[in-house]
N, C-alpha and C positions, 0 to 999 in steps of 0.2 A: 648737176654735178659744175655746167661749165662754169668755172671758177673768173678768178685771176688765169691769168693767161699765166714753139722749142725751140730752139734748135738747142741741142745739148755742145757744148762747145767742146764735149768730149766727141762728138762724133754716134753717141751710141747710151741708148737706156740703163746699160748695163756700169757704163762705165760712171754717169749719171748717180746713180744711188750705189755705186762703191765709195765714191768720192764724196755722199752726203754720208754714207758711216763713220767715215774715218770721220770726215769733220766733224760732228756731233759728238764724239765717242774724244775727239783732243781738246779741239776749243770750243770749240762752245759747248698748228696745229692742225678748209671748205670757201672756198673761193672770199670774195668779200662779204658774201652771209655766207656763216659756218653755222651756219643753225644743218638739224637730223631730223630726218623723219620717221620712221619708222612702223607700218599695223602687224602684230602678228595678232594673228588666230582674232581673237577677241579684243585685244589692248594695246595699246595706240603708246607710246615715247614720242615724244617731240621734245632736241633738247637745241635753243636760243643760240647768239655769236657766242655768249661766256660761259658755254655748258652748262648750264641753266634746265637740268630734264625735269620732267613731267610722263609721268608712267599713269598711266589715267583707263578707267571704261568707261564707257556712253549708253546710255538706253535713252530713246529722244521720245518714249512712248510718258512718262516719268517728270512728274514735276522737278526731281535731285534726277539730273539729265545723266552729271558725267559725280562720279570719286573718283581721284587718285590720291597718285605719291610723289608728293615734289623734293628735290635735293638741287643744293647750287654743287658748283664742283669742287669747295677745297674739301682737303680731308675730314678737315672735321665740322663740315659743314652738316646738321641734320635735317631729321626723313620728316616731312608735315604731309600729315594726313589733307586735305582738301575738299570742299564738295562746290558745285556750282546748282542753283535751282533757279523755277519761276516763280517760288514763291517766298516766300522770309521762313524760321521755321518759328515757334509756334514759343511765345514767353514760357518758361520753367517747363518745359518740355527736354525728352532727351530723345537721344538716336545711338540706334541700337543695334550691334554691326553684327552680325551671323551666320557664322563659313559654317554649309552642308549641315547647318540645322542646330549646331550648338553658339552658341555666344561667347564670342571674345572681347566686343567691347563697347562701352555704356557708355556715353558723353552727354552732359547736362549742354542744352543751347547755348545757356549763358556760358560758358566753358572755348565758347571756338571767336575766334577775332572773324570779324565779320564787315568789307568788302565790298558797302551795298552799289558802288562804281560795274560791277563786276559780278555783280551777286554772290559772291565766293564769297565760303566759309574754310576757316583751317584751322586746324590743330597740331600743337607741335609738341607735347607730354612724349617724351624718348620712347620710353619704359615703354610705353600703353600701345604707339604709333609700329615703333621696333612690334611688336606680339602680336598684331594684327596685320602687317607684311609678312611675319612671317609663317602664321595664317595661311593667308592669299596664296603664298606658292607652294604647303601641302595641297589646299584644297580643290573645289570645282565649282562652287557656285557659293558666294553672297550675296545675304541679305542684308539694307540697310532699312528699319522701324524707321519713322517720322512723324511729327507732325507741323502742319502751319495749321493757318485760317481752315483750308477744307477740309480738316479733318486730318485724323487721322491715314497714313499709309506703309504699303511695306516694297520696298522697287530691290525686284531680283538683277543681279550679274554673273553674266559669265566668267571665271576666271580664266579660261585657256589661253595661252600664250604669255600667262603673266611673268614666270622665270626667264622663257627665252625676252623678253620683253625687258625683265633686270638685268640681265647679262648683257644683253645690248646696251641700254644704259649704264652699263660699268664699263663697258669697253670705250664707251665716247667719251667718257668720265674720265678715260686712263688706270682705274681700277682693278685693273682683272689681277689675278691672285696678287689682291692684298686684303689686307683683315679689314680693311673699310667699307669692301666690295657688299653692293646685299646682294648674289648673288653668286659670280664666280668668284669663292670668298678663297682665298688663299694666304699660307703664311707670311708675307712679303709685309713687312712696319709700314704704314703711314711714313711720309715726311711730314719731318719738325721741322719747326724752325730755327732749331737752329743754324748758324752761321748765314742770317740775312743780312747782318751787318758787311759778313767780307763782301756777300754779290754785292750788296751796294759801294762798298769800295771801286769794286769795278766798272762800276755807270761812272765815266768823265762828269765831272761837278757841273759842266754847265747844261747835261742831260738828264739831271735826277730828277728836274718835275716830271718829266714822264714817268720815272717809277715811282714814286714818295707816295705813300697813301692808298689807300681800297678809293679804287677810281682812277687811277691815275691812267693815265689810256697807253700806258705799256705796263702797269706791274699783274702781276696775277690774277687768280683768283680774287685771293684774299689780302689786296692789298701789297705783296712780295714779294721779292723777282723774281724773273724769270729763273727757274734753277731746272736745267744748268742755263746760263745767263746768253754762253755765245757769242762770233759774230766776229770782225775784223776792221782792220784801218789801216789805208790807202791812202798814200800822199796821189795823187791829180799833178798838179802843175808843184811850185814853189810856195803857193798860196791857202791851197785849195786842200784840204782830206775829204774822202772818202768813211764814212762811218756807220757798218751793219748793226746791231743788236736782235737779239731775241726781242722782242714785245709782245707784251700780251698774253693770253692766256688760250690754250695749242690741248691738241686733241688724240689721242690715242695713239697717232701716226704720221699727225699734221704739226708741226709748230710756224708760228709770225714772225720775219723778220719786217723790220724797220729801217730804211736808211736818212744819212744826215749828210749834211754840206759840211766842214768845219773853217772857218775862215774865221781868222784872229781872234778863236776863242767861243766864238759866238758860229750858237747851229744852228742848218735848215736845213728841217725837215723835208725830204722829198719823194713826191707822187712818183704811180709807177705807170707807165698809159699802157692800156687793154685797148680790145679787141671785146665789144658788147653785141648780141642780136640785134641792141638799138645801135650800134656807131659805135665810135670814138668813146672809151673810155678811162676814166683815171680807178686807180687803187693805193690803198697804202701801206699791206706790207705783201711783201714774198713768201713764202710760206715754202719750206725745209729749204731755203738759201742756199746757194752756193755762190762766192766771188773766184774768179778766173781772174787769176794780176793780168798777165799776160794778153788776155785777150780781152781786157779792161771789159769783162763782158758779168752780171750777177742774173746765174740761170734760177730759176724756182719749178718743181715739179711738185702739184699739191694733187696727191693720194685719193681716190676714190674710194679704196679701204688700203687693206696694208699692207698685202702683196705688191700694191704695182701697179696693177695687172690692165688700171686705167688712171682717169685722171687729167691734170692739166698742168703742160708743161711751156713754160714761157724765157724767152731770154732777153736780158736790157743791153747794153752798149750804153755807157757813159760816153756821150758825148757835150758839147758846144749846143744850150737850147737858153733861146734869145738871149740874156749877158753873160751867162753866169753856166754851170757847169746841171746835166740832167740827166735823167734818163731817155733813150730813145729806144722805143719796143721795136726787133730784132724779129722774134719769129714767136709764135705764140701757136699750139697744137694742143687738141681737143679728143677726147675718147671716153666717149659717154657708157658706152660697154662694156661692165664689170665677166668679161667672159674665159679669163681663165689665160687669154691668150697673149706671148710678150713679142713684141716685138722690136728690137736692140737699138732697128734704125729710126723707128718715132716715123717710116712712113706714111706705116698703112692707118695713123692718127692722123684725121681729119686737121688743115691746114685753114688759120682763122686769119694767120697774116703770117706771109703779104697774103694776098689774096689769089687766087688758080690765077696764071697764068700771067698773073705779075712777075720782073723776071728783075726787082728793085731785091 
Protein backbone atom coordinates (compact mmCIF):
# COMPACT_ATOMS: atom_id res chain seq x y z
CA UNK A 1 0.00 0.00 0.00
CA UNK A 2 2.90 2.38 0.61
CA UNK A 3 2.73 4.59 -2.37
CA UNK A 4 3.45 8.01 -2.56
CA UNK A 5 3.50 9.95 0.05
CA UNK A 6 1.16 14.45 5.22
CA UNK A 7 0.86 16.74 7.37
CA UNK A 8 -2.58 17.97 6.60
CA UNK A 9 -2.62 21.66 5.88
CA UNK A 10 -5.91 21.69 7.78
CA UNK A 11 -4.45 19.84 10.77
CA UNK A 12 -6.87 16.92 10.56
CA UNK A 13 -7.75 14.07 8.24
CA UNK A 14 -11.45 14.87 8.46
CA UNK A 15 -10.83 18.35 7.11
CA UNK A 16 -8.79 16.90 4.28
CA UNK A 17 -11.59 14.53 3.30
CA UNK A 18 -14.22 17.30 3.36
CA UNK A 19 -12.04 19.64 1.35
CA UNK A 20 -11.37 16.93 -1.21
CA UNK A 21 -15.07 16.16 -1.58
CA UNK A 22 -15.87 19.82 -2.15
CA UNK A 23 -13.04 20.27 -4.62
CA UNK A 24 -14.05 17.29 -6.73
CA UNK A 25 -17.68 18.36 -6.69
CA UNK A 26 -16.97 21.89 -7.88
CA UNK A 27 -13.65 22.25 -9.64
CA UNK A 28 -12.35 19.46 -10.51
CA UNK A 29 -7.05 7.11 -8.74
CA UNK A 30 -2.49 3.32 -5.56
CA UNK A 31 1.11 5.06 -5.12
CA UNK A 32 3.44 5.22 -8.04
CA UNK A 33 2.33 1.64 -8.61
CA UNK A 34 -1.46 1.55 -8.64
CA UNK A 35 -1.77 -2.15 -9.34
CA UNK A 36 -4.09 -4.22 -7.15
CA UNK A 37 -4.36 -7.95 -6.44
CA UNK A 38 -6.85 -9.95 -4.43
CA UNK A 39 -7.37 -13.67 -3.90
CA UNK A 40 -10.93 -14.69 -3.01
CA UNK A 41 -11.21 -18.39 -2.22
CA UNK A 42 -10.16 -20.15 -5.45
CA UNK A 43 -10.22 -17.05 -7.69
CA UNK A 44 -7.55 -14.41 -8.27
CA UNK A 45 -8.09 -10.83 -9.48
CA UNK A 46 -5.14 -8.77 -10.69
CA UNK A 47 -5.42 -5.18 -11.98
CA UNK A 48 -2.49 -3.24 -13.45
CA UNK A 49 -1.67 0.48 -13.33
CA UNK A 50 -4.06 1.18 -16.23
CA UNK A 51 -6.78 -0.75 -14.34
CA UNK A 52 -6.91 -3.57 -16.85
CA UNK A 53 -8.11 -6.47 -14.73
CA UNK A 54 -7.76 -10.24 -14.99
CA UNK A 55 -10.05 -12.59 -13.08
CA UNK A 56 -8.48 -16.04 -13.26
CA UNK A 57 -8.41 -19.55 -11.83
CA UNK A 58 -5.31 -21.73 -11.78
CA UNK A 59 -4.61 -25.45 -11.64
CA UNK A 60 -0.88 -26.14 -11.56
CA UNK A 61 -1.41 -29.87 -12.00
CA UNK A 62 -2.69 -29.68 -15.58
CA UNK A 63 -1.35 -28.48 -18.94
CA UNK A 64 -4.00 -25.75 -19.12
CA UNK A 65 -2.88 -24.08 -15.90
CA UNK A 66 -4.86 -20.80 -16.12
CA UNK A 67 -8.37 -19.92 -17.30
CA UNK A 68 -9.54 -16.35 -16.90
CA UNK A 69 -11.53 -13.34 -18.03
CA UNK A 70 -9.88 -10.03 -18.88
CA UNK A 71 -11.29 -6.54 -19.28
CA UNK A 72 -9.76 -3.11 -19.79
CA UNK A 73 -11.16 -0.16 -17.84
CA UNK A 74 -12.86 1.72 -20.70
CA UNK A 75 -16.65 1.72 -20.31
CA UNK A 76 -17.13 -0.09 -23.64
CA UNK A 77 -14.20 -2.52 -23.24
CA UNK A 78 -15.05 -6.10 -24.26
CA UNK A 79 -14.61 -9.07 -21.94
CA UNK A 80 -12.06 -11.58 -23.22
CA UNK A 81 -11.68 -15.24 -22.30
CA UNK A 82 -8.05 -16.32 -22.03
CA UNK A 83 -6.04 -19.47 -21.25
CA UNK A 84 -2.36 -20.12 -20.62
CA UNK A 85 -0.97 -23.55 -21.47
CA UNK A 86 2.24 -25.54 -21.27
CA UNK A 87 1.64 -27.07 -24.72
CA UNK A 88 -0.06 -25.57 -27.80
CA UNK A 89 -3.53 -26.74 -28.75
CA UNK A 90 -3.68 -29.35 -31.48
CA UNK A 91 -4.62 -27.93 -34.88
CA UNK A 92 -8.22 -28.66 -35.83
CA UNK A 93 -9.26 -29.48 -32.27
CA UNK A 94 -12.01 -27.94 -30.14
CA UNK A 95 -11.95 -26.56 -26.62
CA UNK A 96 -15.11 -27.35 -24.65
CA UNK A 97 -16.19 -25.46 -21.52
CA UNK A 98 -18.68 -27.14 -19.17
CA UNK A 99 -20.24 -25.78 -15.98
CA UNK A 100 -21.48 -28.35 -13.45
CA UNK A 101 -21.57 -31.01 -16.16
CA UNK A 102 -23.45 -28.96 -18.79
CA UNK A 103 -21.54 -27.83 -21.88
CA UNK A 104 -21.77 -24.04 -22.24
CA UNK A 105 -19.26 -23.16 -24.97
CA UNK A 106 -17.23 -24.88 -27.69
CA UNK A 107 -14.46 -22.94 -29.43
CA UNK A 108 -12.39 -24.28 -32.37
CA UNK A 109 -8.67 -23.98 -31.66
CA UNK A 110 -8.28 -21.85 -34.78
CA UNK A 111 -10.72 -19.24 -33.44
CA UNK A 112 -8.40 -18.26 -30.59
CA UNK A 113 -5.80 -15.53 -30.86
CA UNK A 114 -2.46 -16.99 -29.79
CA UNK A 115 0.54 -15.22 -28.26
CA UNK A 116 3.31 -17.78 -28.42
CA UNK A 117 5.74 -15.69 -26.34
CA UNK A 118 3.55 -16.10 -23.25
CA UNK A 119 1.69 -19.27 -24.33
CA UNK A 120 -1.66 -17.47 -24.11
CA UNK A 121 -4.86 -18.09 -26.05
CA UNK A 122 -7.64 -15.48 -26.05
CA UNK A 123 -11.17 -15.37 -27.41
CA UNK A 124 -13.39 -12.28 -27.55
CA UNK A 125 -16.77 -13.18 -29.12
CA UNK A 126 -18.87 -11.10 -26.73
CA UNK A 127 -22.12 -13.05 -26.88
CA UNK A 128 -20.34 -16.33 -26.18
CA UNK A 129 -17.81 -15.04 -23.64
CA UNK A 130 -20.44 -13.19 -21.62
CA UNK A 131 -22.70 -16.24 -21.65
CA UNK A 132 -19.83 -18.33 -20.30
CA UNK A 133 -19.01 -15.74 -17.67
CA UNK A 134 -22.65 -15.63 -16.58
CA UNK A 135 -22.61 -19.41 -16.19
CA UNK A 136 -19.42 -19.29 -14.10
CA UNK A 137 -21.08 -16.84 -11.70
CA UNK A 138 -23.96 -19.27 -11.19
CA UNK A 139 -21.92 -22.48 -11.15
CA UNK A 140 -19.65 -24.38 -8.79
CA UNK A 141 -17.24 -26.23 -11.07
CA UNK A 142 -15.72 -25.57 -14.49
CA UNK A 143 -14.30 -28.29 -16.70
CA UNK A 144 -12.30 -27.53 -19.85
CA UNK A 145 -11.70 -30.31 -22.36
CA UNK A 146 -8.93 -29.78 -24.92
CA UNK A 147 -6.38 -31.61 -27.03
CA UNK A 148 -2.63 -31.05 -27.39
CA UNK A 149 0.09 -33.19 -28.94
CA UNK A 150 0.04 -35.18 -25.70
CA UNK A 151 -3.57 -36.15 -26.26
CA UNK A 152 -7.04 -35.30 -24.96
CA UNK A 153 -7.32 -33.82 -21.48
CA UNK A 154 -9.95 -32.42 -19.13
CA UNK A 155 -8.94 -29.79 -16.58
CA UNK A 156 -11.16 -29.06 -13.54
CA UNK A 157 -11.45 -25.69 -11.77
CA UNK A 158 -13.35 -24.56 -8.70
CA UNK A 159 -15.57 -21.49 -9.25
CA UNK A 160 -15.69 -20.58 -5.57
CA UNK A 161 -15.10 -16.83 -5.36
CA UNK A 162 -16.02 -15.84 -8.94
CA UNK A 163 -18.89 -13.54 -7.93
CA UNK A 164 -16.90 -11.82 -5.17
CA UNK A 165 -13.93 -11.52 -7.53
CA UNK A 166 -16.08 -9.90 -10.20
CA UNK A 167 -17.45 -7.42 -7.65
CA UNK A 168 -13.89 -6.50 -6.64
CA UNK A 169 -13.02 -6.04 -10.32
CA UNK A 170 -16.06 -3.75 -10.74
CA UNK A 171 -14.97 -1.75 -7.71
CA UNK A 172 -11.40 -1.25 -8.95
CA UNK A 173 -12.64 -0.17 -12.38
CA UNK A 174 -15.33 2.15 -10.94
CA UNK A 175 -18.26 0.19 -12.39
CA UNK A 176 -20.20 -0.59 -9.20
CA UNK A 177 -23.89 0.18 -9.73
CA UNK A 178 -23.43 0.78 -13.45
CA UNK A 179 -24.99 -1.00 -16.40
CA UNK A 180 -21.57 -2.14 -17.63
CA UNK A 181 -20.59 -3.88 -14.36
CA UNK A 182 -19.80 -7.60 -14.40
CA UNK A 183 -21.41 -8.46 -11.08
CA UNK A 184 -22.31 -5.28 -9.14
CA UNK A 185 -24.79 -4.33 -11.86
CA UNK A 186 -27.06 -1.32 -11.40
CA UNK A 187 -29.12 1.17 -13.35
CA UNK A 188 -26.49 3.90 -13.75
CA UNK A 189 -25.67 4.24 -17.45
CA UNK A 190 -22.07 3.91 -18.61
CA UNK A 191 -20.43 7.27 -19.41
CA UNK A 192 -20.64 8.48 -22.98
CA UNK A 193 -18.01 10.21 -25.10
CA UNK A 194 -20.13 13.36 -25.43
CA UNK A 195 -18.44 16.48 -24.16
CA UNK A 196 -14.88 15.36 -24.83
CA UNK A 197 -14.20 18.32 -27.07
CA UNK A 198 -15.42 20.61 -24.30
CA UNK A 199 -13.15 18.79 -21.87
CA UNK A 200 -10.17 19.29 -24.18
CA UNK A 201 -11.02 22.99 -24.38
CA UNK A 202 -10.38 23.14 -20.63
CA UNK A 203 -6.80 21.91 -21.09
CA UNK A 204 -4.26 24.71 -21.73
CA UNK A 205 -2.97 24.56 -25.31
CA UNK A 206 0.58 23.93 -24.13
CA UNK A 207 -0.54 20.79 -22.25
CA UNK A 208 -2.81 19.17 -24.83
CA UNK A 209 -0.10 16.80 -26.00
CA UNK A 210 -0.41 15.13 -22.59
CA UNK A 211 -4.12 14.45 -23.16
CA UNK A 212 -4.70 13.90 -26.87
CA UNK A 213 -5.08 10.34 -28.04
CA UNK A 214 -4.78 6.84 -26.65
CA UNK A 215 -1.42 6.36 -24.99
CA UNK A 216 -1.05 10.03 -24.04
CA UNK A 217 0.41 10.14 -20.51
CA UNK A 218 -2.54 12.01 -18.98
CA UNK A 219 -5.38 10.60 -21.09
CA UNK A 220 -8.06 8.45 -19.51
CA UNK A 221 -8.52 4.73 -20.21
CA UNK A 222 -9.50 5.09 -23.86
CA UNK A 223 -7.59 8.19 -24.92
CA UNK A 224 -10.11 10.75 -23.67
CA UNK A 225 -9.70 13.62 -21.22
CA UNK A 226 -10.40 12.52 -17.61
CA UNK A 227 -13.92 13.48 -16.56
CA UNK A 228 -14.14 15.49 -14.43
CA UNK A 229 -10.83 17.10 -15.31
CA UNK A 230 -10.46 19.26 -12.21
CA UNK A 231 -7.43 21.15 -11.02
CA UNK A 232 -6.14 24.64 -10.32
CA UNK A 233 -3.87 27.41 -11.60
CA UNK A 234 -1.99 29.73 -9.25
CA UNK A 235 0.59 32.50 -9.55
CA UNK A 236 3.89 31.64 -7.84
CA UNK A 237 5.51 34.95 -8.72
CA UNK A 238 5.19 37.57 -11.47
CA UNK A 239 6.60 35.22 -14.10
CA UNK A 240 5.73 31.69 -12.96
CA UNK A 241 2.40 29.91 -12.68
CA UNK A 242 1.74 26.52 -11.08
CA UNK A 243 -0.84 24.37 -12.88
CA UNK A 244 -2.30 21.14 -11.50
CA UNK A 245 -4.67 18.93 -13.51
CA UNK A 246 -6.08 15.45 -13.19
CA UNK A 247 -3.77 13.19 -15.17
CA UNK A 248 -4.61 9.65 -16.22
CA UNK A 249 -6.96 6.89 -15.15
CA UNK A 250 -8.04 6.61 -11.56
CA UNK A 251 -9.90 4.02 -9.54
CA UNK A 252 -13.12 3.88 -7.58
CA UNK A 253 -11.82 6.30 -4.94
CA UNK A 254 -8.38 7.52 -6.07
CA UNK A 255 -7.69 10.10 -8.79
CA UNK A 256 -4.17 11.11 -9.97
CA UNK A 257 -3.06 14.71 -10.55
CA UNK A 258 0.04 16.07 -12.28
CA UNK A 259 1.71 19.48 -11.94
CA UNK A 260 3.56 21.90 -14.19
CA UNK A 261 5.16 25.31 -13.92
CA UNK A 262 4.26 27.64 -16.78
CA UNK A 263 6.79 30.27 -17.85
CA UNK A 264 6.08 32.43 -20.92
CA UNK A 265 3.68 29.83 -22.30
CA UNK A 266 6.06 26.87 -21.86
CA UNK A 267 5.13 24.12 -19.42
CA UNK A 268 7.61 22.13 -17.33
CA UNK A 269 6.32 19.05 -15.55
CA UNK A 270 7.29 18.77 -11.90
CA UNK A 271 8.27 15.59 -10.04
CA UNK A 272 7.13 15.11 -6.45
CA UNK A 273 9.79 13.89 -3.99
CA UNK A 274 8.87 10.97 -1.71
CA UNK A 275 10.53 8.61 0.72
CA UNK A 276 10.54 4.93 -0.24
CA UNK A 277 11.68 1.81 1.60
CA UNK A 278 15.00 2.17 -0.25
CA UNK A 279 15.49 5.90 0.33
CA UNK A 280 14.57 9.16 -1.41
CA UNK A 281 12.63 8.90 -4.68
CA UNK A 282 10.17 10.80 -6.83
CA UNK A 283 6.75 10.23 -8.36
CA UNK A 284 4.93 12.07 -11.13
CA UNK A 285 1.38 12.20 -9.72
CA UNK A 286 -0.30 13.07 -6.43
CA UNK A 287 -3.49 11.20 -5.59
CA UNK A 288 -6.67 13.11 -4.70
CA UNK A 289 -4.62 16.32 -4.60
CA UNK A 290 -5.67 19.54 -2.84
CA UNK A 291 -4.01 22.93 -3.32
CA UNK A 292 -3.77 25.28 -0.32
CA UNK A 293 -3.08 28.68 -1.86
CA UNK A 294 -2.34 30.39 1.45
CA UNK A 295 0.21 27.80 2.57
CA UNK A 296 1.42 27.22 -1.02
CA UNK A 297 1.13 23.53 -0.37
CA UNK A 298 -0.21 20.46 -2.20
CA UNK A 299 -1.65 17.63 -0.11
CA UNK A 300 -2.22 14.10 -1.39
CA UNK A 301 -4.35 11.39 0.22
CA UNK A 302 -4.01 7.98 -1.42
CA UNK A 303 -6.81 5.89 0.07
CA UNK A 304 -6.09 2.26 0.85
CA UNK A 305 -9.84 1.73 0.60
CA UNK A 306 -12.90 3.87 0.06
CA UNK A 307 -13.66 4.76 3.68
CA UNK A 308 -10.21 6.29 4.06
CA UNK A 309 -9.12 4.54 7.28
CA UNK A 310 -5.74 3.66 5.76
CA UNK A 311 -3.42 4.76 2.98
CA UNK A 312 -0.74 7.39 2.45
CA UNK A 313 -0.99 11.12 3.14
CA UNK A 314 1.71 13.44 1.82
CA UNK A 315 2.25 17.18 1.66
CA UNK A 316 4.67 19.20 -0.45
CA UNK A 317 5.58 22.87 -0.21
CA UNK A 318 6.23 24.91 -3.34
CA UNK A 319 9.64 26.54 -3.10
CA UNK A 320 12.82 27.44 -4.93
CA UNK A 321 14.62 24.33 -6.12
CA UNK A 322 17.89 24.93 -7.94
CA UNK A 323 17.32 27.77 -10.40
CA UNK A 324 13.53 27.48 -10.47
CA UNK A 325 10.48 26.39 -8.50
CA UNK A 326 9.60 22.86 -7.49
CA UNK A 327 8.13 20.71 -4.75
CA UNK A 328 9.80 20.10 -1.40
CA UNK A 329 8.58 17.15 0.68
CA UNK A 330 7.03 18.52 3.88
CA UNK A 331 5.59 15.41 5.49
CA UNK A 332 4.61 11.84 4.64
CA UNK A 333 2.54 9.51 6.80
CA UNK A 334 1.43 5.93 6.11
CA UNK A 335 -1.08 3.54 7.62
CA UNK A 336 -0.94 0.06 6.11
CA UNK A 337 -3.61 -1.61 8.25
CA UNK A 338 -7.20 -0.94 7.17
CA UNK A 339 -8.82 -1.49 10.57
CA UNK A 340 -11.82 0.84 10.51
CA UNK A 341 -10.21 3.11 13.12
CA UNK A 342 -10.06 6.80 12.22
CA UNK A 343 -7.42 9.14 13.64
CA UNK A 344 -8.21 12.66 12.50
CA UNK A 345 -4.90 13.96 13.86
CA UNK A 346 -2.86 11.34 11.90
CA UNK A 347 -0.66 10.98 15.00
CA UNK A 348 -1.11 7.20 14.97
CA UNK A 349 -0.08 6.97 11.32
CA UNK A 350 3.57 6.07 10.76
CA UNK A 351 5.59 9.20 9.98
CA UNK A 352 7.93 8.39 7.14
CA UNK A 353 9.16 11.97 6.74
CA UNK A 354 10.54 13.84 8.58
CA UNK A 355 12.23 10.82 10.15
CA UNK A 356 11.61 10.11 13.82
CA UNK A 357 13.71 12.45 15.96
CA UNK A 358 14.15 14.94 13.11
CA UNK A 359 13.09 18.36 14.40
CA UNK A 360 13.21 20.04 10.98
